[in-house]
PANUBA-976390 format. One line per 3 residues: their letters; for each residue x, y negated, z negated of C-alpha. Coordinates in Angstrom, 2 decimals. Layout:
<rs>
a> X,Y,Z | ... $
</rs>
This chain:
<rs>
mhy> 25.20,-3.38,30.83 | 26.44,-6.61,32.43 | 29.12,-4.65,34.40 $
lil> 26.47,-2.22,35.70 | 24.16,-4.98,36.89 | 27.07,-6.70,38.71 $
sll> 28.01,-3.50,40.26 | 24.49,-2.79,41.41 | 24.37,-6.44,42.94 $
fll> 27.61,-5.89,44.82 | 26.33,-2.73,46.48 | 23.07,-4.50,47.47 $
vtg> 24.95,-7.46,48.76 | 27.52,-5.34,50.67 | 24.90,-2.83,52.02 $
nvq> 27.12,0.02,50.70 | 24.27,1.66,48.76 | 25.35,5.22,48.08 $
ptm> 23.86,7.79,45.42 | 25.63,6.79,42.49 | 27.46,9.41,40.10 $
aqg> 25.70,9.00,36.72 | 27.94,9.03,33.81 | 28.22,12.66,32.80 $
esy> 26.13,13.67,29.85 | 27.91,16.24,27.67 | 26.12,19.08,25.71 $
dlv> 26.98,22.23,23.85 | 24.60,24.01,26.19 | 23.39,23.10,29.64 $
iyg> 20.52,25.23,30.98 | 19.56,24.90,34.69 | 15.98,26.32,35.13 $
gts> 12.94,25.70,32.95 | 11.49,29.29,33.46 | 10.41,31.32,30.21 $
agv> 14.00,32.32,29.84 | 15.26,28.58,29.98 | 12.48,27.53,27.50 $
aaa> 13.35,30.32,24.97 | 16.97,29.66,25.23 | 16.80,25.90,24.65 $
iqa> 14.45,26.47,21.67 | 17.20,28.99,20.25 | 20.13,26.64,20.96 $
srm> 18.16,23.74,19.11 | 17.53,26.09,16.03 | 21.29,26.72,15.94 $
dks> 21.91,23.03,15.64 | 23.41,22.91,19.30 | 22.89,19.92,21.45 $
vvl> 21.08,21.28,24.56 | 19.51,19.88,27.81 | 16.92,21.94,29.91 $
iep> 17.10,20.88,33.67 | 13.90,21.86,35.62 | 13.93,21.27,39.42 $
shr> 10.15,20.77,39.28 | 7.65,18.85,37.38 | 6.54,21.79,35.30 $
lgg> 8.16,24.08,32.68 | 7.59,27.79,32.05 | 7.89,29.34,35.69 $
ltt> 5.37,32.32,36.05 | 4.26,32.16,32.44 | 2.56,28.66,33.04 $
ggl> 2.15,29.45,36.76 | -0.70,32.14,36.76 | 0.85,35.18,35.33 $
gqt> -1.32,35.36,32.14 | -1.74,39.25,32.29 | 1.55,39.95,30.47 $
dig> 3.58,42.78,32.05 | 4.96,44.51,28.82 | 5.23,48.45,29.04 $
nkq> 5.50,48.46,25.35 | 4.61,45.65,22.97 | 6.93,46.80,20.28 $
aig> 9.94,46.15,22.50 | 9.28,42.30,22.22 | 10.84,40.49,19.56 $
gis> 12.21,36.93,18.52 | 10.94,33.82,20.26 | 9.26,35.94,23.00 $
ref> 6.98,37.58,20.33 | 6.55,34.22,18.55 | 5.24,32.68,21.86 $
yqn> 2.50,35.31,22.02 | 1.70,34.78,18.35 | 1.24,31.04,19.24 $
irk> -1.07,32.11,21.97 | -3.18,33.94,19.42 | -3.36,31.01,17.21 $
hye> -4.23,28.62,20.34 | -7.28,30.73,20.94 | -8.13,31.00,17.29 $
nsa> -9.08,27.31,17.67 | -12.67,27.10,18.82 | -11.84,23.66,20.61 $
nwk> -9.91,25.72,23.28 | -13.03,27.75,24.36 | -14.61,25.52,26.84 $
wqs> -16.05,27.59,29.66 | -17.14,30.63,27.44 | -17.28,31.61,23.85 $
rqe> -14.42,33.49,22.04 | -16.86,36.41,21.57 | -17.68,36.74,25.27 $
yqd> -14.03,37.18,26.28 | -12.79,40.91,26.66 | -9.25,41.56,27.52 $
ggq> -8.28,45.06,28.49 | -5.52,47.41,29.98 | -1.90,47.22,28.71 $
trt> -2.47,43.82,27.35 | -5.44,44.42,25.24 | -5.07,42.68,21.83 $
veg> -6.25,45.30,19.24 | -8.00,44.55,16.00 | -5.35,43.06,13.36 $
eea> -2.72,42.39,15.91 | -0.90,39.12,15.29 | -0.23,38.33,19.10 $
mwt> -2.32,37.72,22.10 | -1.25,38.82,25.49 | -3.53,37.21,27.92 $
fep> -3.98,33.38,28.48 | -4.65,30.58,30.82 | -1.73,28.79,32.51 $
saa> -2.58,25.55,30.77 | -2.63,27.28,27.23 | 0.83,28.69,27.86 $
lev> 2.05,25.30,28.91 | 0.61,23.79,25.72 | 2.12,26.43,23.36 $
yql> 5.52,25.95,24.98 | 5.30,22.21,24.61 | 4.35,22.54,20.85 $
mid> 7.29,24.80,20.40 | 9.49,22.49,22.11 | 8.31,19.47,20.40 $
aed> 9.44,21.05,17.19 | 12.96,21.05,18.31 | 15.67,18.72,19.60 $
idi> 15.86,19.34,23.25 | 16.61,16.85,25.98 | 14.32,17.90,29.17 $
vyn> 15.09,16.72,32.58 | 12.43,17.13,35.28 | 12.74,17.18,39.13 $
erl> 16.48,17.51,39.43 | 17.84,20.01,41.88 | 21.48,21.44,41.67 $
drs> 23.84,20.17,44.38 | 24.29,23.69,46.01 | 27.46,22.45,47.88 $
arg> 31.01,22.56,46.63 | 30.22,19.49,44.82 | 27.70,21.16,42.55 $
vtk> 29.74,22.98,40.21 | 33.18,21.62,38.75 | 35.36,24.26,37.21 $
sgq> 38.73,24.38,35.65 | 40.22,27.93,36.05 | 37.48,30.12,34.69 $
kiq> 35.52,27.46,32.90 | 32.69,25.45,34.28 | 33.13,21.74,33.16 $
sit> 30.03,20.07,34.80 | 27.11,20.57,37.16 | 25.98,17.96,39.56 $
mes> 22.29,17.43,40.94 | 21.48,16.18,44.38 | 20.75,12.76,42.94 $
gkt> 24.25,12.57,41.73 | 23.39,13.00,38.10 | 26.19,15.10,36.34 $
fsg> 25.76,17.27,33.23 | 28.82,18.41,31.21 | 28.77,21.00,28.68 $
kmf> 30.66,23.74,26.68 | 28.29,26.50,27.83 | 26.05,26.88,30.73 $
mda> 23.12,28.98,31.87 | 21.49,29.72,34.95 | 17.81,30.39,34.00 $
tye> 16.36,30.13,37.61 | 14.56,32.92,39.54 | 16.97,32.21,42.49 $
gdl> 20.22,32.22,40.93 | 21.40,29.04,42.45 | 23.89,27.93,39.67 $
mat> 25.39,31.30,39.52 | 25.88,31.44,43.52 | 27.29,27.66,43.44 $
agi> 29.76,28.63,40.79 | 31.23,31.53,42.69 | 29.86,34.48,40.87 $
syt> 29.55,37.73,42.45 | 26.03,38.62,43.49 | 23.85,40.59,45.85 $
vgr> 20.57,40.45,47.69 | 18.23,43.25,48.70 | 18.35,46.85,48.22 $
esn> 21.38,49.08,47.34 | 21.59,52.51,48.97 | 20.67,55.33,46.40 $
eey> 24.17,56.68,47.34 | 25.90,53.54,45.75 | 24.75,54.28,42.04 $
get> 23.56,57.65,42.35 | 19.94,56.58,42.27 | 16.74,58.06,43.80 $
vng> 14.37,55.41,44.16 | 16.36,52.70,45.62 | 16.96,51.77,49.33 $
vqa> 14.32,52.41,52.05 | 11.17,54.22,50.66 | 8.87,55.30,53.36 $
nhw> 8.13,58.72,51.79 | 4.30,58.85,51.87 | 4.05,61.99,49.58 $
git> 5.75,59.99,46.64 | 8.71,61.02,44.61 | 9.25,63.37,41.63 $
lkg> 11.12,61.95,38.55 | 11.83,64.51,35.83 | 9.24,66.77,37.20 $
kps> 6.43,64.05,37.10 | 5.02,62.76,40.40 | 5.63,58.99,40.90 $
lna> 3.25,56.95,43.18 | 5.36,55.41,46.04 | 4.54,54.48,49.58 $
anh> 1.12,56.18,49.39 | -0.09,53.44,47.10 | -0.74,49.90,48.23 $
nfv> -0.98,51.00,51.76 | -3.30,50.95,54.75 | -5.97,53.64,55.05 $
pgv> -5.02,56.15,57.85 | -5.41,55.21,61.58 | -4.97,51.23,61.49 $
dpy> -3.84,50.22,64.93 | -0.89,47.80,65.01 | -1.28,46.27,68.46 $
vek> -2.79,43.04,69.51 | -5.02,45.11,71.95 | -5.87,48.29,70.17 $
gnp> -4.03,51.15,71.78 | -1.93,49.02,74.05 | 1.67,48.64,73.09 $
ssg> 2.53,46.24,75.85 | 0.03,43.77,74.33 | 2.60,43.22,71.52 $
llp> 2.37,43.85,67.72 | 0.05,42.03,65.24 | 1.69,39.28,63.23 $
yii> 4.04,40.37,60.48 | 4.93,43.79,61.64 | 8.52,44.40,62.43 $
egg> 9.88,45.80,65.67 | 11.34,49.35,65.19 | 11.26,51.69,62.28 $
pgi> 11.67,50.87,58.49 | 15.15,52.61,58.21 | 16.47,55.77,56.87 $
dgt> 15.01,56.62,53.48 | 17.30,55.82,50.63 | 19.68,53.53,52.82 $
gdk> 20.22,49.88,51.69 | 19.27,46.65,53.39 | 19.15,42.96,52.46 $
kvq> 15.42,42.70,52.18 | 13.53,41.58,48.91 | 10.17,42.75,47.76 $
ayg> 7.09,40.55,48.63 | 6.23,37.21,47.02 | 2.61,35.81,46.43 $
frm> 0.78,33.55,44.17 | -0.71,34.94,40.87 | -3.90,33.22,41.39 $
clt> -5.89,31.61,38.49 | -9.33,32.03,39.61 | -12.75,31.04,37.93 $
dhp> -16.52,32.03,38.75 | -17.75,29.14,36.62 | -19.86,26.76,38.79 $
enr> -18.61,23.64,37.03 | -14.97,24.46,37.09 | -14.72,26.37,40.49 $
ipf> -13.32,25.06,43.88 | -14.64,27.39,46.53 | -12.18,28.86,48.91 $
ekp> -11.78,26.68,52.04 | -10.51,27.81,55.39 | -7.12,26.14,55.75 $
pgy> -6.06,24.00,58.70 | -4.76,25.90,61.72 | -6.50,29.23,60.35 $
dtl> -5.81,31.97,62.88 | -7.94,35.02,62.87 | -5.12,37.26,64.31 $
nye> -3.12,36.77,61.19 | -5.68,38.67,59.28 | -6.58,41.29,62.06 $
llf> -4.99,43.97,60.10 | -7.24,43.14,57.09 | -10.47,43.47,59.11 $
rny> -9.12,46.65,60.84 | -8.28,48.28,57.49 | -11.92,47.85,56.40 $
eag> -13.12,49.11,59.86 | -10.98,52.20,59.41 | -12.51,52.94,56.06 $
etr> -11.20,50.77,53.29 | -14.06,50.10,50.60 | -12.03,48.59,47.61 $
lpw> -11.48,45.02,46.83 | -7.99,44.13,47.62 | -6.81,42.49,44.28 $
ins> -6.40,43.11,40.67 | -8.60,40.56,39.18 | -7.67,40.50,35.39 $
amp> -9.93,38.78,32.99 | -8.43,35.60,31.17 | -10.02,33.32,28.69 $
nrk> -12.59,30.85,29.67 | -13.82,32.78,32.53 | -10.59,32.59,34.49 $
tdt> -8.27,35.40,36.00 | -4.77,36.36,36.71 | -5.35,37.68,40.29 $
nnn> -2.57,39.95,41.52 | -1.98,42.07,44.78 | -3.50,45.47,45.36 $
hgf> -3.86,47.98,48.17 | -2.64,47.70,51.79 | -3.43,44.15,52.77 $
std> -3.63,41.74,49.85 | -2.19,38.55,48.28 | 1.60,39.66,48.88 $
ftg> 2.98,37.99,52.22 | 4.79,41.18,53.00 | 7.99,40.75,54.87 $
qnh> 7.95,37.01,54.98 | 10.28,36.04,52.20 | 13.53,37.80,53.27 $
dyp> 15.34,34.53,53.97 | 14.36,32.82,50.76 | 17.05,33.87,48.18 $
eas> 19.65,32.06,50.44 | 17.63,29.41,52.08 | 17.94,25.73,51.68 $
yee> 15.47,23.76,49.48 | 13.89,22.54,52.65 | 13.66,25.96,54.02 $
rek> 12.35,27.46,50.81 | 9.71,24.85,50.70 | 8.66,25.94,54.00 $
ive> 8.37,29.54,52.91 | 6.26,28.63,49.75 | 3.95,26.59,51.88 $
ahr> 3.67,29.51,54.39 | 2.86,31.76,51.57 | 0.16,29.27,50.31 $
qyq> -1.52,28.95,53.65 | -1.49,32.67,54.24 | -3.19,33.32,50.98 $
kgl> -5.80,30.54,51.32 | -6.66,32.11,54.68 | -6.86,35.48,53.07 $
mws> -9.15,34.43,50.26 | -11.34,32.52,52.86 | -11.43,35.61,54.90 $
lay> -12.43,37.77,52.14 | -15.29,35.58,51.03 | -16.84,34.24,54.05 $
hpr> -15.44,36.09,57.46 | -18.26,37.79,59.00 | -16.10,40.88,59.75 $
mpe> -15.64,41.55,56.18 | -18.18,44.05,54.62 | -20.92,42.13,52.85 $
kir> -20.32,43.78,49.42 | -16.75,42.30,49.47 | -17.88,38.92,50.60 $
nvv> -20.69,38.70,47.90 | -17.97,39.52,45.23 | -15.23,37.21,46.38 $
sqw> -17.36,34.25,47.35 | -18.20,33.94,43.52 | -14.56,32.96,42.79 $
gtc> -12.50,29.97,43.38 | -9.43,28.15,41.96 | -9.94,25.99,38.94 $
kde> -10.42,22.31,38.71 | -8.64,22.31,35.30 | -5.50,24.17,35.53 $
far> -3.03,22.71,38.22 | -2.18,19.12,39.42 | -3.17,19.84,42.78 $
edg> -6.50,18.90,44.59 | -7.03,22.42,45.94 | -6.51,23.89,42.44 $
wqn> -3.50,26.00,43.69 | -0.28,26.15,41.66 | 3.30,25.19,42.96 $
qly> 5.03,28.35,41.28 | 5.36,31.20,43.75 | 6.03,34.66,42.30 $
ire> 9.77,35.00,43.14 | 9.87,38.74,42.19 | 13.47,39.20,43.06 $
arr> 16.17,36.87,44.81 | 19.85,37.04,44.20 | 21.18,39.51,41.49 $
mvs> 24.55,39.06,39.68 | 27.11,41.83,40.14 | 28.96,41.94,36.87 $
dyv> 31.26,44.47,34.96 | 28.20,46.18,33.91 | 25.07,47.06,36.42 $
mtq> 21.87,48.04,35.00 | 20.45,50.94,37.21 | 17.67,53.60,37.39 $
hhc> 19.82,55.80,35.02 | 19.36,53.26,32.16 | 15.53,53.10,32.96 $
egl> 15.25,56.76,32.67 | 17.21,56.98,29.47 | 20.22,59.01,31.16 $
eia> 22.55,56.20,30.44 | 22.46,54.02,27.42 | 23.85,50.47,27.06 $
eda> 25.82,50.25,23.80 | 25.72,46.38,23.57 | 21.98,45.69,23.67 $
vgl> 20.66,42.18,23.80 | 17.12,43.10,24.16 | 14.74,45.94,25.46 $
aay> 12.98,46.58,28.87 | 10.01,48.95,28.76 | 7.97,48.41,32.06 $
gmd> 8.10,50.89,34.86 | 10.29,50.59,37.90 | 8.25,48.31,39.93 $
shn> 8.75,47.32,43.54 | 6.13,45.59,45.63 | 6.25,46.42,49.46 $
iqr> 9.10,44.94,51.54 | 8.15,45.38,55.17 | 5.34,46.51,57.52 $
yvd> 6.10,48.79,60.43 | 4.51,51.33,62.93 | 5.00,54.97,62.11 $
hng> 5.55,57.96,64.26 | 1.84,58.21,64.92 | 1.42,54.70,66.05 $
yvq> -0.27,53.29,63.10 | 0.66,50.58,60.76 | 2.30,51.23,57.44 $
neg> 3.79,49.30,54.60 | 7.28,50.20,53.16 | 9.30,49.68,49.89 $
nvq> 6.48,50.14,47.21 | 7.64,52.06,44.27 | 6.11,52.51,40.81 $
asv> 8.04,54.73,38.68 | 7.89,55.51,34.92 | 10.66,54.81,32.53 $
qgp> 11.60,57.16,29.52 | 10.65,54.37,26.92 | 12.00,51.14,25.85 $
ypi> 15.73,50.98,26.72 | 18.51,48.67,25.93 | 19.82,45.87,28.34 $
syq> 23.52,45.40,28.30 | 25.17,42.00,27.08 | 27.67,42.50,29.85 $
sii> 24.82,42.44,32.53 | 23.89,38.75,31.63 | 27.47,37.52,31.89 $
pkk> 29.82,37.25,34.82 | 32.59,39.59,35.49 | 35.91,38.73,33.67 $
gea> 37.81,36.46,35.84 | 35.00,34.64,37.40 | 33.41,32.33,34.78 $
nnl> 33.93,32.55,30.92 | 30.99,30.13,29.94 | 28.05,30.98,31.92 $
fvp> 25.05,33.02,31.25 | 22.61,34.49,33.65 | 19.73,36.02,31.83 $
vcl> 17.18,36.12,34.75 | 19.22,36.98,37.92 | 21.09,39.54,35.73 $
sat> 23.41,42.39,37.08 | 21.04,45.20,38.05 | 20.22,47.19,41.03 $
hig> 17.13,46.56,43.02 | 15.24,49.19,41.16 | 16.83,48.59,37.86 $
fgs> 15.68,44.97,38.21 | 12.11,46.07,39.07 | 11.68,47.33,35.61 $
irm> 13.55,44.52,33.63 | 12.08,41.53,35.65 | 9.19,40.89,33.22 $
epv> 8.44,37.38,31.59 | 8.53,38.60,28.07 | 11.99,40.24,28.77 $
fmv> 13.22,37.19,30.43 | 12.38,35.09,27.23 | 14.29,37.81,25.09 $
lgq> 17.40,37.52,27.39 | 17.20,33.74,27.37 | 17.15,33.68,23.56 $
saa> 20.01,36.21,23.26 | 22.18,34.43,25.70 | 21.50,31.08,23.57 $
iaa> 22.54,32.96,20.54 | 25.84,34.31,22.27 | 26.57,30.80,23.45 $
sls> 26.36,29.19,20.17 | 28.59,31.95,18.58 | 31.04,31.45,21.33 $
idh> 31.26,27.71,20.68 | 31.35,28.14,16.76 | 34.19,30.57,17.11 $
dlt> 35.99,28.96,20.06 | 35.58,32.30,22.12 | 35.01,32.81,25.66 $
iqe> 31.68,34.63,26.31 | 33.71,37.87,27.13 | 35.75,37.61,24.05 $
lpy> 32.82,37.50,21.67 | 32.74,40.57,19.57 | 29.58,42.58,20.12 $
eql> 29.02,43.49,16.43 | 29.03,39.87,15.56 | 26.51,39.10,18.25 $
ksa> 24.21,42.08,17.19 | 24.02,40.73,13.56 | 22.85,37.39,14.73 $
lia> 20.41,38.83,17.20 | 18.92,41.01,14.39 | 18.75,37.95,12.03 $
qkq> 16.78,36.20,14.70 | 14.26,39.04,14.96 | 15.37,40.38,18.37 $
rle> 14.56,44.01,18.75 | 17.43,46.19,20.03 | 16.54,49.82,19.54 $
</rs>
């Protein structure tokens, strides 16, 4: 201690004050990213008596699960096991406590759709962000987990120290270093994976690359057929016919309205480096005492919403959202139809962007969505019936630590995706190919939000990239898809930005599944430590037995 004080005094006197490298703390498992996957992994590692640190770049754990996505995207509830199911069981226990019903009674609340909790069910699948955070915290408090907030990985060459294929330590921008036997990238962006030199991709593969049919550019407005069944594609979540794209209607020389690309969308089925749209999953309320009315953001420009107004003037009549009821008169509000909460095409640089550039992209999304909600609620060009409904809603005073009631977590629907020795594709989703080394099940349909906005051959605006295609049923996710290729890293797990094509990832990328994969990765990490094996050497039968013992569902 005296030596440290003398060293600091010397630095202050000489003026040579640089970010100091903290003494590297060593753990069995170092997890970077406090998403749902990271939280589940940390809990599992602790339960297997492993020392674990969970490093979260922001000030809040849980990612989208605590950031507004309370309408759980499942596909099939029976596919969810282990800590993931335990979380939803704890959500139910949370709402069985009458003290947690402040803005409405428990009897008044009615959930619906795929997440409806049926009579006698032990789990609950809809929840407030604050409830998810509280449940996670209770589960963490029961374990021995070190949690570090507000530390971002140094994404330069200094950020990851490797010896051959083994990661030895990771370093934060602050200089703080964490050493470990095993590491996990549980971020939505895949920053640790990329910094460690692991193979990855961004954007859409061509259909030709993996023999798929719903990857690449999807501008076919008649939809696609999978196994003889029609699949909604570009015709859904699009503009009504006849919406003019030009600043002056009918005058191409006046220029395109904001957020429309120059030129066509590309040839159907060809690949590109574009990712599906992001947006905030808003938690709204109509309770007068808890509601913050929508406000016009500074710098609001009507031109940014001209397509919205023209879409209604051309015949749109529907509310442009999915406003799913959550407890306490709150919602999970999601994108719907042609012009909605997705900031289409404005996120393509995000996966590889610097932290500062990402912050600007996130804030641009927030300002866009604030302006959208104000427009829907109060702009005189909106139909009165739309204004009458939307103006009843607002953000919540009691959810997020921002004066405006907005969350910080943007819905990063996809960013980087690892390319390992096994790639999950459309064929797995359709049951045409089966992974023999399952670490969890996916069950949601192949789902991609729109990717770009363009002018069609008729001179009207169209969205492109939307795919909603069914899956055969719950299907296995390969262990090899959450670990790097042989020869790249032998002690790193990637349960979120896993090895999958754009459209395969579109089915897997659901919060309950991320929890499942995070837990399974932690089990594999623990076994690899116990038996002094690299993660590629771990025998699957041994892993399978441990997964089943921890109540994972594999078939």
